[in-house]
N, C-alpha and C positions, 0 to 999 in steps of 0.2 A: 438524788443528786439535784434534780430540777427544783425541788422545794428549797434546798439549801441555797442555790444560786438566786432564787427569787427573793428570799429573805435577806441575803447579803446585798443585793441590788437595792432593795427597799431601804435598808439601813444606811447605805452609802449615799442615797439621794440628797439628804440635807447637807451633807459635807460637800458634795459636788455643786449644789446650788450656791452655797456660801462662798466657795472658792471662785466660782464663775462670776458672781456679783462683785467680789473684791477685785479680781483681775480685770473685769470689765471697767470698773471705775478707774483703776490705776492706769490702764492703757488709754482711757479716753482723755486724760489730762495731759496736754502737750507740755505746758510749763506750769511750774508751781505758783508763780506770781499771778497767773491768770485766775487762780482759785481764790486768792485772798486780797489781791491788789498789790501795788508796788510798795506801799508803806510797810506792810507786814511780811515782805518776802523773806527776811532772815528767819522768821519763825514758821515759814511755810511748810517745811518738811513735817513738822509735828501736826500741823493742822491737816495736811493731806493724809497723814497716817491715821488721824482720828476719823476723818471721813471714810477712809478705806475700811477701817474696822467697823464703822457703822453700817456700811454697805454689806460687809461680810455677815454681820449679825442679822440684818434684815433678810439677806438671801438665805441664811440658815433657817430663820423662822419660817420663811415662805416654803422652803424645802420640807420642813417638818409638817406643815399643813398639807402639802401635796402628798407626802409619804403616808400620813395618817389617813387621808381620804382614800388613797390608792389601796392601802392595807385593809381598810374597812370594806371597800368595794370587793376586793379579792376574797375576803372572808365571807361576805354575804353571798357571793357567787358560788363559793365552795359549799356552803351550807345548803343552798338551793339544789345543787347537784347531788348532794348526799340524800336530801329528802326525796328527790325524784327517784333515785336508785332504790331507796327503801320502799317507796310506794310501788315500784315496778316489780319488786321481788314478791310482793304479796305475803307479807309477814303474818304472824299470828293475829287473828281477829277475835 
């Protein structure tokens, strides 16, 4: 059960990073006109949405890198633990 939870949390990490980056950008913008200027305020919603999607994509990519690094480190740690336990058992020589 612990392994299942670990894999689920590792797979959920990019989604969580992407959602956090997207919401962080959305909540950091007080007004839409501040992002593009007063001249383009009528088109501001679509520009803001485009930037928000860009932040979500970048956050998801960063989450994928973190999840891959974390998964590699966990697998390396597991292999070392298995090798140590095999050498302690004193298998056939």
